[in-house]
Chimera marker file (.cmm) of the C-alpha trace (Angstrom):
<marker_set name="trace">
<marker id="1" x="0.000" y="0.000" z="0.000" r="1" g="1" b="0" radius="0.5"/>
<marker id="2" x="1.344" y="3.442" z="-0.933" r="1" g="1" b="0" radius="0.5"/>
<marker id="3" x="1.892" y="5.929" z="1.806" r="1" g="1" b="0" radius="0.5"/>
<marker id="4" x="-0.070" y="9.130" z="1.317" r="1" g="1" b="0" radius="0.5"/>
<marker id="5" x="2.180" y="12.145" z="1.533" r="1" g="1" b="0" radius="0.5"/>
<marker id="6" x="1.139" y="14.786" z="4.044" r="1" g="1" b="0" radius="0.5"/>
<marker id="7" x="1.642" y="18.097" z="2.242" r="1" g="1" b="0" radius="0.5"/>
<marker id="8" x="0.256" y="20.150" z="5.111" r="1" g="1" b="0" radius="0.5"/>
<marker id="9" x="3.475" y="19.890" z="7.109" r="1" g="1" b="0" radius="0.5"/>
<marker id="10" x="6.133" y="22.570" z="6.908" r="1" g="1" b="0" radius="0.5"/>
<marker id="11" x="8.601" y="22.259" z="4.006" r="1" g="1" b="0" radius="0.5"/>
<marker id="12" x="12.126" y="21.082" z="4.778" r="1" g="1" b="0" radius="0.5"/>
<marker id="13" x="13.453" y="24.455" z="3.664" r="1" g="1" b="0" radius="0.5"/>
<marker id="14" x="11.043" y="27.197" z="4.693" r="1" g="1" b="0" radius="0.5"/>
<marker id="15" x="10.748" y="30.134" z="2.357" r="1" g="1" b="0" radius="0.5"/>
<marker id="16" x="11.102" y="33.678" z="3.581" r="1" g="1" b="0" radius="0.5"/>
<marker id="17" x="10.084" y="37.049" z="2.249" r="1" g="1" b="0" radius="0.5"/>
<marker id="18" x="12.804" y="38.491" z="0.032" r="1" g="1" b="0" radius="0.5"/>
<marker id="19" x="12.980" y="41.969" z="-1.519" r="1" g="1" b="0" radius="0.5"/>
<marker id="20" x="13.698" y="42.703" z="-5.167" r="1" g="1" b="0" radius="0.5"/>
<marker id="21" x="17.047" y="44.237" z="-4.207" r="1" g="1" b="0" radius="0.5"/>
<marker id="22" x="18.044" y="41.123" z="-2.222" r="1" g="1" b="0" radius="0.5"/>
<marker id="23" x="17.262" y="38.909" z="-5.211" r="1" g="1" b="0" radius="0.5"/>
<marker id="24" x="19.356" y="41.027" z="-7.570" r="1" g="1" b="0" radius="0.5"/>
<marker id="25" x="22.251" y="41.116" z="-5.085" r="1" g="1" b="0" radius="0.5"/>
<marker id="26" x="22.142" y="37.330" z="-4.707" r="1" g="1" b="0" radius="0.5"/>
<marker id="27" x="22.078" y="37.089" z="-8.506" r="1" g="1" b="0" radius="0.5"/>
<marker id="28" x="25.311" y="39.100" z="-8.639" r="1" g="1" b="0" radius="0.5"/>
<marker id="29" x="26.946" y="36.765" z="-6.101" r="1" g="1" b="0" radius="0.5"/>
<marker id="30" x="25.838" y="33.689" z="-8.033" r="1" g="1" b="0" radius="0.5"/>
<marker id="31" x="27.134" y="35.201" z="-11.288" r="1" g="1" b="0" radius="0.5"/>
<marker id="32" x="30.521" y="35.797" z="-9.673" r="1" g="1" b="0" radius="0.5"/>
<marker id="33" x="30.673" y="32.167" z="-8.526" r="1" g="1" b="0" radius="0.5"/>
<marker id="34" x="29.719" y="30.894" z="-11.988" r="1" g="1" b="0" radius="0.5"/>
<marker id="35" x="32.413" y="33.036" z="-13.627" r="1" g="1" b="0" radius="0.5"/>
<marker id="36" x="35.012" y="31.852" z="-11.110" r="1" g="1" b="0" radius="0.5"/>
<marker id="37" x="34.065" y="28.230" z="-11.790" r="1" g="1" b="0" radius="0.5"/>
<marker id="38" x="33.754" y="28.251" z="-15.587" r="1" g="1" b="0" radius="0.5"/>
<marker id="39" x="35.922" y="31.249" z="-16.536" r="1" g="1" b="0" radius="0.5"/>
<marker id="40" x="36.120" y="31.958" z="-20.293" r="1" g="1" b="0" radius="0.5"/>
<marker id="41" x="33.361" y="29.458" z="-21.135" r="1" g="1" b="0" radius="0.5"/>
<marker id="42" x="30.762" y="31.887" z="-19.743" r="1" g="1" b="0" radius="0.5"/>
<marker id="43" x="29.311" y="34.234" z="-22.361" r="1" g="1" b="0" radius="0.5"/>
<marker id="44" x="26.375" y="35.839" z="-20.532" r="1" g="1" b="0" radius="0.5"/>
<marker id="45" x="24.512" y="35.634" z="-17.235" r="1" g="1" b="0" radius="0.5"/>
<marker id="46" x="21.134" y="37.305" z="-16.748" r="1" g="1" b="0" radius="0.5"/>
<marker id="47" x="18.205" y="37.368" z="-14.384" r="1" g="1" b="0" radius="0.5"/>
<marker id="48" x="14.890" y="36.808" z="-16.152" r="1" g="1" b="0" radius="0.5"/>
<marker id="49" x="11.256" y="36.285" z="-15.194" r="1" g="1" b="0" radius="0.5"/>
<marker id="50" x="9.360" y="38.375" z="-12.675" r="1" g="1" b="0" radius="0.5"/>
<marker id="51" x="12.520" y="39.805" z="-11.092" r="1" g="1" b="0" radius="0.5"/>
<marker id="52" x="13.748" y="41.159" z="-14.441" r="1" g="1" b="0" radius="0.5"/>
<marker id="53" x="10.407" y="42.879" z="-14.964" r="1" g="1" b="0" radius="0.5"/>
<marker id="54" x="10.281" y="44.138" z="-11.357" r="1" g="1" b="0" radius="0.5"/>
<marker id="55" x="7.084" y="42.184" z="-10.825" r="1" g="1" b="0" radius="0.5"/>
<marker id="56" x="8.513" y="39.899" z="-8.155" r="1" g="1" b="0" radius="0.5"/>
<marker id="57" x="6.593" y="39.409" z="-4.940" r="1" g="1" b="0" radius="0.5"/>
<marker id="58" x="7.838" y="38.571" z="-1.445" r="1" g="1" b="0" radius="0.5"/>
<marker id="59" x="8.016" y="34.803" z="-2.159" r="1" g="1" b="0" radius="0.5"/>
<marker id="60" x="8.958" y="34.917" z="-5.864" r="1" g="1" b="0" radius="0.5"/>
<marker id="61" x="11.864" y="32.811" z="-7.038" r="1" g="1" b="0" radius="0.5"/>
<marker id="62" x="15.094" y="34.012" z="-8.623" r="1" g="1" b="0" radius="0.5"/>
<marker id="63" x="15.533" y="32.786" z="-12.208" r="1" g="1" b="0" radius="0.5"/>
<marker id="64" x="18.936" y="33.078" z="-13.852" r="1" g="1" b="0" radius="0.5"/>
<marker id="65" x="20.125" y="31.947" z="-17.255" r="1" g="1" b="0" radius="0.5"/>
<marker id="66" x="23.766" y="31.406" z="-18.084" r="1" g="1" b="0" radius="0.5"/>
<marker id="67" x="24.960" y="31.012" z="-21.670" r="1" g="1" b="0" radius="0.5"/>
<marker id="68" x="28.181" y="29.040" z="-22.121" r="1" g="1" b="0" radius="0.5"/>
<marker id="69" x="30.346" y="27.888" z="-25.022" r="1" g="1" b="0" radius="0.5"/>
<marker id="70" x="29.070" y="24.906" z="-26.989" r="1" g="1" b="0" radius="0.5"/>
<marker id="71" x="31.871" y="22.686" z="-25.654" r="1" g="1" b="0" radius="0.5"/>
<marker id="72" x="30.531" y="22.912" z="-22.084" r="1" g="1" b="0" radius="0.5"/>
<marker id="73" x="27.291" y="21.231" z="-21.025" r="1" g="1" b="0" radius="0.5"/>
<marker id="74" x="25.926" y="21.903" z="-17.547" r="1" g="1" b="0" radius="0.5"/>
<marker id="75" x="22.692" y="20.744" z="-15.924" r="1" g="1" b="0" radius="0.5"/>
<marker id="76" x="20.205" y="23.307" z="-14.706" r="1" g="1" b="0" radius="0.5"/>
<marker id="77" x="20.047" y="23.767" z="-10.947" r="1" g="1" b="0" radius="0.5"/>
<marker id="78" x="17.115" y="24.353" z="-8.641" r="1" g="1" b="0" radius="0.5"/>
<marker id="79" x="17.610" y="24.890" z="-4.915" r="1" g="1" b="0" radius="0.5"/>
<marker id="80" x="16.641" y="26.917" z="-1.872" r="1" g="1" b="0" radius="0.5"/>
<marker id="81" x="19.233" y="29.431" z="-0.690" r="1" g="1" b="0" radius="0.5"/>
<marker id="82" x="18.556" y="31.119" z="2.632" r="1" g="1" b="0" radius="0.5"/>
<marker id="83" x="14.796" y="30.820" z="2.167" r="1" g="1" b="0" radius="0.5"/>
<marker id="84" x="14.786" y="31.853" z="-1.510" r="1" g="1" b="0" radius="0.5"/>
<marker id="85" x="14.008" y="29.518" z="-4.409" r="1" g="1" b="0" radius="0.5"/>
<marker id="86" x="16.773" y="29.803" z="-7.017" r="1" g="1" b="0" radius="0.5"/>
<marker id="87" x="16.765" y="28.372" z="-10.534" r="1" g="1" b="0" radius="0.5"/>
<marker id="88" x="19.843" y="28.522" z="-12.745" r="1" g="1" b="0" radius="0.5"/>
<marker id="89" x="19.393" y="27.427" z="-16.354" r="1" g="1" b="0" radius="0.5"/>
<marker id="90" x="22.567" y="26.720" z="-18.303" r="1" g="1" b="0" radius="0.5"/>
<marker id="91" x="22.387" y="26.902" z="-22.090" r="1" g="1" b="0" radius="0.5"/>
<marker id="92" x="24.970" y="26.217" z="-24.750" r="1" g="1" b="0" radius="0.5"/>
<marker id="93" x="25.366" y="29.198" z="-27.062" r="1" g="1" b="0" radius="0.5"/>
<marker id="94" x="24.111" y="27.624" z="-30.298" r="1" g="1" b="0" radius="0.5"/>
<marker id="95" x="21.084" y="26.035" z="-28.603" r="1" g="1" b="0" radius="0.5"/>
<marker id="96" x="20.111" y="29.276" z="-26.878" r="1" g="1" b="0" radius="0.5"/>
<marker id="97" x="20.392" y="31.320" z="-30.077" r="1" g="1" b="0" radius="0.5"/>
<marker id="98" x="18.507" y="28.562" z="-31.900" r="1" g="1" b="0" radius="0.5"/>
<marker id="99" x="15.637" y="28.819" z="-29.420" r="1" g="1" b="0" radius="0.5"/>
<marker id="100" x="15.597" y="32.598" z="-29.811" r="1" g="1" b="0" radius="0.5"/>
<marker id="101" x="15.362" y="32.197" z="-33.590" r="1" g="1" b="0" radius="0.5"/>
<marker id="102" x="12.648" y="29.524" z="-33.521" r="1" g="1" b="0" radius="0.5"/>
<marker id="103" x="9.492" y="30.489" z="-35.350" r="1" g="1" b="0" radius="0.5"/>
<marker id="104" x="6.234" y="29.289" z="-33.903" r="1" g="1" b="0" radius="0.5"/>
<marker id="105" x="2.820" y="30.320" z="-32.709" r="1" g="1" b="0" radius="0.5"/>
<marker id="106" x="3.950" y="30.523" z="-29.061" r="1" g="1" b="0" radius="0.5"/>
<marker id="107" x="7.172" y="32.409" z="-29.758" r="1" g="1" b="0" radius="0.5"/>
<marker id="108" x="5.853" y="35.620" z="-28.228" r="1" g="1" b="0" radius="0.5"/>
<marker id="109" x="5.399" y="33.801" z="-24.902" r="1" g="1" b="0" radius="0.5"/>
<marker id="110" x="8.876" y="32.277" z="-24.876" r="1" g="1" b="0" radius="0.5"/>
<marker id="111" x="10.484" y="35.481" z="-26.135" r="1" g="1" b="0" radius="0.5"/>
<marker id="112" x="10.042" y="37.037" z="-22.721" r="1" g="1" b="0" radius="0.5"/>
<marker id="113" x="13.317" y="35.624" z="-21.400" r="1" g="1" b="0" radius="0.5"/>
<marker id="114" x="15.152" y="36.894" z="-24.475" r="1" g="1" b="0" radius="0.5"/>
<marker id="115" x="13.891" y="40.467" z="-24.057" r="1" g="1" b="0" radius="0.5"/>
<marker id="116" x="13.341" y="41.085" z="-20.362" r="1" g="1" b="0" radius="0.5"/>
<marker id="117" x="16.499" y="40.575" z="-18.383" r="1" g="1" b="0" radius="0.5"/>
<marker id="118" x="18.874" y="42.095" z="-15.867" r="1" g="1" b="0" radius="0.5"/>
<marker id="119" x="22.400" y="41.628" z="-17.171" r="1" g="1" b="0" radius="0.5"/>
<marker id="120" x="24.783" y="40.308" z="-14.534" r="1" g="1" b="0" radius="0.5"/>
<marker id="121" x="27.663" y="39.492" z="-16.888" r="1" g="1" b="0" radius="0.5"/>
<marker id="122" x="28.384" y="39.707" z="-20.597" r="1" g="1" b="0" radius="0.5"/>
<marker id="123" x="31.518" y="38.807" z="-22.539" r="1" g="1" b="0" radius="0.5"/>
<marker id="124" x="32.441" y="40.726" z="-25.693" r="1" g="1" b="0" radius="0.5"/>
<marker id="125" x="28.950" y="42.186" z="-26.255" r="1" g="1" b="0" radius="0.5"/>
<marker id="126" x="27.527" y="38.661" z="-26.572" r="1" g="1" b="0" radius="0.5"/>
<marker id="127" x="23.996" y="39.885" z="-25.897" r="1" g="1" b="0" radius="0.5"/>
<marker id="128" x="24.276" y="41.870" z="-29.139" r="1" g="1" b="0" radius="0.5"/>
<marker id="129" x="24.131" y="38.501" z="-30.951" r="1" g="1" b="0" radius="0.5"/>
<marker id="130" x="20.976" y="37.645" z="-29.073" r="1" g="1" b="0" radius="0.5"/>
<marker id="131" x="19.421" y="41.020" z="-29.918" r="1" g="1" b="0" radius="0.5"/>
<marker id="132" x="20.046" y="40.457" z="-33.642" r="1" g="1" b="0" radius="0.5"/>
<marker id="133" x="18.412" y="37.026" z="-33.540" r="1" g="1" b="0" radius="0.5"/>
<marker id="134" x="15.395" y="38.336" z="-31.611" r="1" g="1" b="0" radius="0.5"/>
<marker id="135" x="15.050" y="41.303" z="-33.974" r="1" g="1" b="0" radius="0.5"/>
<marker id="136" x="15.128" y="38.920" z="-36.945" r="1" g="1" b="0" radius="0.5"/>
<marker id="137" x="12.380" y="36.815" z="-35.413" r="1" g="1" b="0" radius="0.5"/>
<marker id="138" x="10.295" y="39.931" z="-34.776" r="1" g="1" b="0" radius="0.5"/>
<marker id="139" x="10.292" y="40.580" z="-38.529" r="1" g="1" b="0" radius="0.5"/>
<marker id="140" x="9.055" y="37.069" z="-39.425" r="1" g="1" b="0" radius="0.5"/>
<marker id="141" x="5.596" y="36.500" z="-40.810" r="1" g="1" b="0" radius="0.5"/>
<marker id="142" x="3.560" y="34.473" z="-38.296" r="1" g="1" b="0" radius="0.5"/>
<marker id="143" x="0.365" y="34.427" z="-40.396" r="1" g="1" b="0" radius="0.5"/>
<marker id="144" x="0.469" y="30.671" z="-40.986" r="1" g="1" b="0" radius="0.5"/>
<marker id="145" x="1.033" y="29.885" z="-37.312" r="1" g="1" b="0" radius="0.5"/>
<marker id="146" x="-1.784" y="32.209" z="-36.242" r="1" g="1" b="0" radius="0.5"/>
<marker id="147" x="-4.195" y="30.625" z="-38.754" r="1" g="1" b="0" radius="0.5"/>
<marker id="148" x="-3.537" y="27.243" z="-37.146" r="1" g="1" b="0" radius="0.5"/>
<marker id="149" x="-5.110" y="28.593" z="-33.936" r="1" g="1" b="0" radius="0.5"/>
<marker id="150" x="-8.582" y="28.714" z="-35.522" r="1" g="1" b="0" radius="0.5"/>
<link id1="1" id2="2" r="1" g="1" b="0" radius="0.2"/>
<link id1="2" id2="3" r="1" g="1" b="0" radius="0.2"/>
<link id1="3" id2="4" r="1" g="1" b="0" radius="0.2"/>
<link id1="4" id2="5" r="1" g="1" b="0" radius="0.2"/>
<link id1="5" id2="6" r="1" g="1" b="0" radius="0.2"/>
<link id1="6" id2="7" r="1" g="1" b="0" radius="0.2"/>
<link id1="7" id2="8" r="1" g="1" b="0" radius="0.2"/>
<link id1="8" id2="9" r="1" g="1" b="0" radius="0.2"/>
<link id1="9" id2="10" r="1" g="1" b="0" radius="0.2"/>
<link id1="10" id2="11" r="1" g="1" b="0" radius="0.2"/>
<link id1="11" id2="12" r="1" g="1" b="0" radius="0.2"/>
<link id1="12" id2="13" r="1" g="1" b="0" radius="0.2"/>
<link id1="13" id2="14" r="1" g="1" b="0" radius="0.2"/>
<link id1="14" id2="15" r="1" g="1" b="0" radius="0.2"/>
<link id1="15" id2="16" r="1" g="1" b="0" radius="0.2"/>
<link id1="16" id2="17" r="1" g="1" b="0" radius="0.2"/>
<link id1="17" id2="18" r="1" g="1" b="0" radius="0.2"/>
<link id1="18" id2="19" r="1" g="1" b="0" radius="0.2"/>
<link id1="19" id2="20" r="1" g="1" b="0" radius="0.2"/>
<link id1="20" id2="21" r="1" g="1" b="0" radius="0.2"/>
<link id1="21" id2="22" r="1" g="1" b="0" radius="0.2"/>
<link id1="22" id2="23" r="1" g="1" b="0" radius="0.2"/>
<link id1="23" id2="24" r="1" g="1" b="0" radius="0.2"/>
<link id1="24" id2="25" r="1" g="1" b="0" radius="0.2"/>
<link id1="25" id2="26" r="1" g="1" b="0" radius="0.2"/>
<link id1="26" id2="27" r="1" g="1" b="0" radius="0.2"/>
<link id1="27" id2="28" r="1" g="1" b="0" radius="0.2"/>
<link id1="28" id2="29" r="1" g="1" b="0" radius="0.2"/>
<link id1="29" id2="30" r="1" g="1" b="0" radius="0.2"/>
<link id1="30" id2="31" r="1" g="1" b="0" radius="0.2"/>
<link id1="31" id2="32" r="1" g="1" b="0" radius="0.2"/>
<link id1="32" id2="33" r="1" g="1" b="0" radius="0.2"/>
<link id1="33" id2="34" r="1" g="1" b="0" radius="0.2"/>
<link id1="34" id2="35" r="1" g="1" b="0" radius="0.2"/>
<link id1="35" id2="36" r="1" g="1" b="0" radius="0.2"/>
<link id1="36" id2="37" r="1" g="1" b="0" radius="0.2"/>
<link id1="37" id2="38" r="1" g="1" b="0" radius="0.2"/>
<link id1="38" id2="39" r="1" g="1" b="0" radius="0.2"/>
<link id1="39" id2="40" r="1" g="1" b="0" radius="0.2"/>
<link id1="40" id2="41" r="1" g="1" b="0" radius="0.2"/>
<link id1="41" id2="42" r="1" g="1" b="0" radius="0.2"/>
<link id1="42" id2="43" r="1" g="1" b="0" radius="0.2"/>
<link id1="43" id2="44" r="1" g="1" b="0" radius="0.2"/>
<link id1="44" id2="45" r="1" g="1" b="0" radius="0.2"/>
<link id1="45" id2="46" r="1" g="1" b="0" radius="0.2"/>
<link id1="46" id2="47" r="1" g="1" b="0" radius="0.2"/>
<link id1="47" id2="48" r="1" g="1" b="0" radius="0.2"/>
<link id1="48" id2="49" r="1" g="1" b="0" radius="0.2"/>
<link id1="49" id2="50" r="1" g="1" b="0" radius="0.2"/>
<link id1="50" id2="51" r="1" g="1" b="0" radius="0.2"/>
<link id1="51" id2="52" r="1" g="1" b="0" radius="0.2"/>
<link id1="52" id2="53" r="1" g="1" b="0" radius="0.2"/>
<link id1="53" id2="54" r="1" g="1" b="0" radius="0.2"/>
<link id1="54" id2="55" r="1" g="1" b="0" radius="0.2"/>
<link id1="55" id2="56" r="1" g="1" b="0" radius="0.2"/>
<link id1="56" id2="57" r="1" g="1" b="0" radius="0.2"/>
<link id1="57" id2="58" r="1" g="1" b="0" radius="0.2"/>
<link id1="58" id2="59" r="1" g="1" b="0" radius="0.2"/>
<link id1="59" id2="60" r="1" g="1" b="0" radius="0.2"/>
<link id1="60" id2="61" r="1" g="1" b="0" radius="0.2"/>
<link id1="61" id2="62" r="1" g="1" b="0" radius="0.2"/>
<link id1="62" id2="63" r="1" g="1" b="0" radius="0.2"/>
<link id1="63" id2="64" r="1" g="1" b="0" radius="0.2"/>
<link id1="64" id2="65" r="1" g="1" b="0" radius="0.2"/>
<link id1="65" id2="66" r="1" g="1" b="0" radius="0.2"/>
<link id1="66" id2="67" r="1" g="1" b="0" radius="0.2"/>
<link id1="67" id2="68" r="1" g="1" b="0" radius="0.2"/>
<link id1="68" id2="69" r="1" g="1" b="0" radius="0.2"/>
<link id1="69" id2="70" r="1" g="1" b="0" radius="0.2"/>
<link id1="70" id2="71" r="1" g="1" b="0" radius="0.2"/>
<link id1="71" id2="72" r="1" g="1" b="0" radius="0.2"/>
<link id1="72" id2="73" r="1" g="1" b="0" radius="0.2"/>
<link id1="73" id2="74" r="1" g="1" b="0" radius="0.2"/>
<link id1="74" id2="75" r="1" g="1" b="0" radius="0.2"/>
<link id1="75" id2="76" r="1" g="1" b="0" radius="0.2"/>
<link id1="76" id2="77" r="1" g="1" b="0" radius="0.2"/>
<link id1="77" id2="78" r="1" g="1" b="0" radius="0.2"/>
<link id1="78" id2="79" r="1" g="1" b="0" radius="0.2"/>
<link id1="79" id2="80" r="1" g="1" b="0" radius="0.2"/>
<link id1="80" id2="81" r="1" g="1" b="0" radius="0.2"/>
<link id1="81" id2="82" r="1" g="1" b="0" radius="0.2"/>
<link id1="82" id2="83" r="1" g="1" b="0" radius="0.2"/>
<link id1="83" id2="84" r="1" g="1" b="0" radius="0.2"/>
<link id1="84" id2="85" r="1" g="1" b="0" radius="0.2"/>
<link id1="85" id2="86" r="1" g="1" b="0" radius="0.2"/>
<link id1="86" id2="87" r="1" g="1" b="0" radius="0.2"/>
<link id1="87" id2="88" r="1" g="1" b="0" radius="0.2"/>
<link id1="88" id2="89" r="1" g="1" b="0" radius="0.2"/>
<link id1="89" id2="90" r="1" g="1" b="0" radius="0.2"/>
<link id1="90" id2="91" r="1" g="1" b="0" radius="0.2"/>
<link id1="91" id2="92" r="1" g="1" b="0" radius="0.2"/>
<link id1="92" id2="93" r="1" g="1" b="0" radius="0.2"/>
<link id1="93" id2="94" r="1" g="1" b="0" radius="0.2"/>
<link id1="94" id2="95" r="1" g="1" b="0" radius="0.2"/>
<link id1="95" id2="96" r="1" g="1" b="0" radius="0.2"/>
<link id1="96" id2="97" r="1" g="1" b="0" radius="0.2"/>
<link id1="97" id2="98" r="1" g="1" b="0" radius="0.2"/>
<link id1="98" id2="99" r="1" g="1" b="0" radius="0.2"/>
<link id1="99" id2="100" r="1" g="1" b="0" radius="0.2"/>
<link id1="100" id2="101" r="1" g="1" b="0" radius="0.2"/>
<link id1="101" id2="102" r="1" g="1" b="0" radius="0.2"/>
<link id1="102" id2="103" r="1" g="1" b="0" radius="0.2"/>
<link id1="103" id2="104" r="1" g="1" b="0" radius="0.2"/>
<link id1="104" id2="105" r="1" g="1" b="0" radius="0.2"/>
<link id1="105" id2="106" r="1" g="1" b="0" radius="0.2"/>
<link id1="106" id2="107" r="1" g="1" b="0" radius="0.2"/>
<link id1="107" id2="108" r="1" g="1" b="0" radius="0.2"/>
<link id1="108" id2="109" r="1" g="1" b="0" radius="0.2"/>
<link id1="109" id2="110" r="1" g="1" b="0" radius="0.2"/>
<link id1="110" id2="111" r="1" g="1" b="0" radius="0.2"/>
<link id1="111" id2="112" r="1" g="1" b="0" radius="0.2"/>
<link id1="112" id2="113" r="1" g="1" b="0" radius="0.2"/>
<link id1="113" id2="114" r="1" g="1" b="0" radius="0.2"/>
<link id1="114" id2="115" r="1" g="1" b="0" radius="0.2"/>
<link id1="115" id2="116" r="1" g="1" b="0" radius="0.2"/>
<link id1="116" id2="117" r="1" g="1" b="0" radius="0.2"/>
<link id1="117" id2="118" r="1" g="1" b="0" radius="0.2"/>
<link id1="118" id2="119" r="1" g="1" b="0" radius="0.2"/>
<link id1="119" id2="120" r="1" g="1" b="0" radius="0.2"/>
<link id1="120" id2="121" r="1" g="1" b="0" radius="0.2"/>
<link id1="121" id2="122" r="1" g="1" b="0" radius="0.2"/>
<link id1="122" id2="123" r="1" g="1" b="0" radius="0.2"/>
<link id1="123" id2="124" r="1" g="1" b="0" radius="0.2"/>
<link id1="124" id2="125" r="1" g="1" b="0" radius="0.2"/>
<link id1="125" id2="126" r="1" g="1" b="0" radius="0.2"/>
<link id1="126" id2="127" r="1" g="1" b="0" radius="0.2"/>
<link id1="127" id2="128" r="1" g="1" b="0" radius="0.2"/>
<link id1="128" id2="129" r="1" g="1" b="0" radius="0.2"/>
<link id1="129" id2="130" r="1" g="1" b="0" radius="0.2"/>
<link id1="130" id2="131" r="1" g="1" b="0" radius="0.2"/>
<link id1="131" id2="132" r="1" g="1" b="0" radius="0.2"/>
<link id1="132" id2="133" r="1" g="1" b="0" radius="0.2"/>
<link id1="133" id2="134" r="1" g="1" b="0" radius="0.2"/>
<link id1="134" id2="135" r="1" g="1" b="0" radius="0.2"/>
<link id1="135" id2="136" r="1" g="1" b="0" radius="0.2"/>
<link id1="136" id2="137" r="1" g="1" b="0" radius="0.2"/>
<link id1="137" id2="138" r="1" g="1" b="0" radius="0.2"/>
<link id1="138" id2="139" r="1" g="1" b="0" radius="0.2"/>
<link id1="139" id2="140" r="1" g="1" b="0" radius="0.2"/>
<link id1="140" id2="141" r="1" g="1" b="0" radius="0.2"/>
<link id1="141" id2="142" r="1" g="1" b="0" radius="0.2"/>
<link id1="142" id2="143" r="1" g="1" b="0" radius="0.2"/>
<link id1="143" id2="144" r="1" g="1" b="0" radius="0.2"/>
<link id1="144" id2="145" r="1" g="1" b="0" radius="0.2"/>
<link id1="145" id2="146" r="1" g="1" b="0" radius="0.2"/>
<link id1="146" id2="147" r="1" g="1" b="0" radius="0.2"/>
<link id1="147" id2="148" r="1" g="1" b="0" radius="0.2"/>
<link id1="148" id2="149" r="1" g="1" b="0" radius="0.2"/>
<link id1="149" id2="150" r="1" g="1" b="0" radius="0.2"/>
</marker_set>
């Protein structure tokens, strides 16, 4: 017989209220650690999601993406740090730019992370590459994809 999980008990890692400024400061510390660990392989590190848009609430998480060279593959991380949920998504450069260039009916929803961000680190104007890809996608004709919604 399966044991029924009691979800009413307190979580192992209780969350606490965190300000926008605290999230951004923690993001800067995390970015510094990533750069120290992976050095020249790191191309860009940004905060995205509600924090980037200044829509975060007291219990919002901190979402960070890190773009690295194609020869480095890192798993995404999700953890609680001092009462704050933190998610770090690692992307290889070509895959990240490929996602930004992808045409599809839901592109406008996914494009949020490509447009709204707080830059924590950037090597050699790398985000300029991302801007060009996003701008190119903005000029695409989505008529066919929108007609599929009917």
